[in-house]
Every structure is written in C-alpha cells, then in structure tokens.
Kinemage of the C-alpha trace (Angstrom):
@kinemage 1
@onewidth
@group {chain A} dominant
@subgroup {mainchain}
@vectorlist {calphas} color= white
{ca met a 1} P 15.637 -17.952 -3.435
{ca glu a 2} L 17.037 -18.531 0.042
{ca ala a 3} L 20.242 -16.880 -1.106
{ca leu a 4} L 18.435 -13.594 -1.410
{ca leu a 5} L 18.922 -11.453 1.608
{ca asp a 6} L 15.775 -10.350 3.348
{ca asp a 7} L 16.993 -6.764 3.063
{ca gln a 8} L 17.161 -7.099 -0.735
{ca val a 9} L 13.641 -8.476 -0.878
{ca asp a 10} L 12.378 -5.724 1.416
{ca ala a 11} L 14.027 -3.094 -0.803
{ca met a 12} L 12.446 -4.564 -3.936
{ca phe a 13} L 8.931 -4.636 -2.516
{ca gln a 14} L 9.282 -1.226 -0.878
{ca ala a 15} L 10.440 0.205 -4.193
{ca leu a 16} L 7.500 -1.357 -6.018
{ca ala a 17} L 5.003 -0.208 -3.401
{ca asp a 18} L 4.920 3.239 -5.012
{ca arg a 19} L 2.708 3.671 -8.092
{ca thr a 20} L 5.072 6.111 -9.802
{ca arg a 21} L 7.951 3.667 -9.438
{ca arg a 22} L 5.816 0.798 -10.769
{ca asp a 23} L 4.909 2.990 -13.731
{ca ile a 24} L 8.568 3.805 -14.331
{ca val a 25} L 9.380 0.081 -14.320
{ca arg a 26} L 6.565 -0.624 -16.803
{ca arg a 27} L 7.724 2.145 -19.133
{ca val a 28} L 11.373 1.170 -18.970
{ca met a 29} L 10.471 -2.468 -19.639
{ca val a 30} L 8.945 -1.375 -22.948
{ca glu a 31} L 11.948 0.712 -23.924
{ca glu a 32} L 15.034 2.117 -22.303
{ca leu a 33} L 14.454 5.775 -21.503
{ca ser a 34} L 16.556 8.579 -20.156
{ca val a 35} L 15.621 10.025 -16.818
{ca ser a 36} L 14.820 13.268 -18.661
{ca glu a 37} L 12.399 11.435 -20.957
{ca leu a 38} L 10.779 9.787 -17.958
{ca ala a 39} L 10.450 13.140 -16.201
{ca thr a 40} L 8.321 14.626 -19.015
{ca ser a 41} L 5.475 12.208 -18.171
{ca tyr a 42} L 4.997 13.085 -14.529
{ca glu a 43} L 3.684 16.127 -12.763
{ca met a 44} L 6.719 16.363 -10.553
{ca ser a 45} L 10.142 17.851 -10.820
{ca phe a 46} L 13.016 16.192 -12.634
{ca ala a 47} L 14.655 15.767 -9.230
{ca gly a 48} L 11.555 13.956 -7.972
{ca val a 49} L 11.696 11.481 -10.865
{ca gln a 50} L 15.434 11.107 -10.306
{ca lys a 51} L 14.744 10.148 -6.687
{ca his a 52} L 12.230 7.496 -7.763
{ca val a 53} L 14.729 6.056 -10.241
{ca ala a 54} L 17.392 6.088 -7.519
{ca val a 55} L 15.128 4.060 -5.199
{ca leu a 56} L 14.570 1.520 -7.979
{ca glu a 57} L 18.293 1.452 -8.660
{ca arg a 58} L 19.167 0.830 -4.987
{ca ala a 59} L 16.645 -2.020 -4.964
{ca gly a 60} L 18.397 -3.541 -7.980
{ca ile a 61} L 15.324 -3.251 -10.194
{ca val a 62} L 16.622 -0.548 -12.527
{ca ser a 63} L 20.114 0.304 -13.678
{ca lys a 64} L 21.312 3.481 -15.318
{ca gln a 65} L 23.967 3.852 -17.960
{ca arg a 66} L 25.450 7.190 -18.903
{ca val a 67} L 25.274 7.870 -22.642
{ca gly a 68} L 26.703 11.308 -23.283
{ca arg a 69} L 24.868 13.640 -20.951
{ca ala a 70} L 21.861 11.356 -20.589
{ca gln a 71} L 21.338 8.687 -17.959
{ca ile a 72} L 19.530 5.815 -19.666
{ca ala a 73} L 17.446 3.626 -17.367
{ca his a 74} L 16.774 -0.018 -18.068
{ca val a 75} L 15.134 -2.796 -16.089
{ca glu a 76} L 17.141 -5.577 -14.508
{ca met a 77} L 15.088 -8.551 -15.608
{ca ala a 78} L 16.718 -10.814 -13.017
{ca ala a 79} L 15.170 -8.640 -10.302
{ca ile a 80} L 11.757 -8.785 -11.989
{ca arg a 81} L 12.033 -12.571 -12.206
{ca thr a 82} L 12.972 -12.693 -8.525
{ca val a 83} L 9.906 -10.653 -7.540
{ca arg a 84} L 7.699 -12.837 -9.773
{ca ser a 85} L 9.179 -15.984 -8.237
{ca leu a 86} L 8.594 -14.741 -4.689
{ca leu a 87} L 4.985 -13.881 -5.494
{ca gly a 88} L 4.603 -17.289 -7.163
{ca glu a 89} L 5.782 -19.004 -3.989
{ca leu a 90} L 3.176 -17.101 -1.969
{ca glu a 91} L 0.482 -17.937 -4.513
{ca asp a 92} L 1.404 -21.641 -4.399
{ca leu a 93} L 1.243 -21.600 -0.595
{ca trp a 94} L -2.154 -19.919 -0.649
{ca arg a 95} L -3.529 -22.287 -3.316
{ca ala a 96} L -2.378 -25.298 -1.262
{ca arg a 97} L -4.225 -23.969 1.777
{ca val a 98} L -7.408 -23.360 -0.224
{ca ala a 99} L -7.158 -26.879 -1.674
{ca arg a 100} L -6.899 -28.331 1.847
{ca ile a 101} L -9.997 -26.390 2.913
{ca asp a 102} L -11.847 -27.666 -0.178
{ca asp a 103} L -10.802 -31.227 0.706
{ca leu a 104} L -12.028 -30.820 4.288
{ca leu a 105} L -15.367 -29.453 3.095
{ca ala a 106} L -15.718 -32.286 0.576
{ca asp a 107} L -14.980 -34.838 3.323
{ca glu a 108} L -17.619 -33.257 5.572
{ca glu a 109} L -20.197 -33.378 2.792
{ca ala a 110} L -19.317 -37.002 2.013
{ca thr a 111} L -19.684 -38.069 5.643
{ca gly a 112} L -22.818 -35.952 6.178
{ca gln a 113} L -21.351 -33.798 8.935
C-alpha cells in the first residue's frame, strides 16, 4: 500500500466523493456499459456523464474501451480493492483504539476506580 502515491489515493477518494460517480461505479460493476447507456439514467447531459466517467478514469477506477462508435466503461477491480484495503486499514486502526478504551474501562471497573 505504501507504493501507492498519495496523489493517486486522493484522486480515488475525490472521484468517489460524488454520488453520481459512485452510482456509475456500481452500475458498471454489474455490467459493462457504454457512456451513452449510462447517460440515459441521469438527469444531466451526455457531456456531464462523460465528465464524471473521465474523472473516474483519471483516478484509475474506470477504464473505457472503444467498440465501434461506443465507449464501453468497465471498473478496474484493482482500484476497488485498493480503496477497500485503505478503508480496512482505517477500520483496523479505529477498532484497535476502541479495544484499548474498552480495556482501560474494564481495568478501572476491576480496580474500583
């Protein structure tokens, strides 16, 4: 995980901070979709959806492949695993801190303080 550049991590989390982009990731994880197909589900212009996909692509979360005239988007699972791993590290850190607090409280109760 240390090999990941902070800028890459920032780009991933910034990209996922937007609900439309998270929805695009969810939909593309289920099935690869063209940007045109994605655009039919949102109340925004095709160009707006294209910009969201471009942000996800720059963050390394989504890739596009040209098939004929269509640009087919698919999720880069390695990026999703990276995000999951980073969140797991934070969860582990937080759980360890809560466990230490529980231990301190248990010690206080045992000693009657």
